[in-house]
C-alpha positions in Angstrom: 6.2 -15.3 -28.4 4.7 -12.0 -29.3 1.2 -13.0 -28.1 2.5 -14.0 -24.7 4.3 -10.7 -24.3 1.1 -8.8 -25.2 -0.9 -10.9 -22.8 1.5 -10.1 -19.9 1.4 -6.4 -20.7 -2.4 -6.5 -20.8 -2.5 -8.3 -17.5 -0.1 -5.7 -15.9 -2.0 -2.7 -17.3 -4.2 -1.3 -14.5 -5.7 1.6 -16.4 -9.3 2.0 -15.5 -9.2 -0.2 -12.4 -9.8 2.9 -10.2 -12.9 3.7 -12.1 -14.2 0.2 -11.7 -13.5 0.2 -8.0 -15.3 3.5 -7.6 -18.3 2.2 -9.5 -18.5 -0.9 -7.4 -18.3 1.1 -4.2 -21.1 3.3 -5.4 -23.2 0.3 -6.3 -22.7 -1.2 -2.9 -23.6 2.1 -1.2 -26.7 2.6 -3.2 -27.7 -1.0 -2.5 -27.3 -0.4 1.2 -29.3 2.8 1.1 -32.1 1.0 -0.7 -32.1 -1.9 1.7 -32.0 0.2 4.9 -34.1 3.2 3.6 -36.7 3.0 6.3 -34.1 2.7 9.1 -32.1 5.6 7.7 -35.2 7.8 7.4 -36.3 7.0 11.0 -32.8 7.7 12.3 -32.6 11.0 10.5 -36.0 12.1 11.7 -35.1 11.3 15.3 -31.9 13.2 15.0 -33.7 16.3 13.6 -36.4 16.1 16.2 -33.7 16.1 18.9 -31.9 19.0 17.3 -35.1 21.0 17.1 -36.0 20.3 20.7 -32.6 21.3 21.9 -32.5 24.5 19.8 -35.8 25.6 21.4 -34.1 25.3 24.8 -31.4 27.8 23.7 -33.9 30.4 22.5 
């Protein structure tokens, strides 16, 4: 009887679940960055080129 009660309490205890979720999200994001590194770099370079060209028009 006591063991069953402890198992139910352990199953209901959600302490630390938020930390695990955060770690999993970070792992997925890091994985996506690694997979799409070249595409992200190209996209950012194009964005900064456009910003620089438009800023020259203002001055």
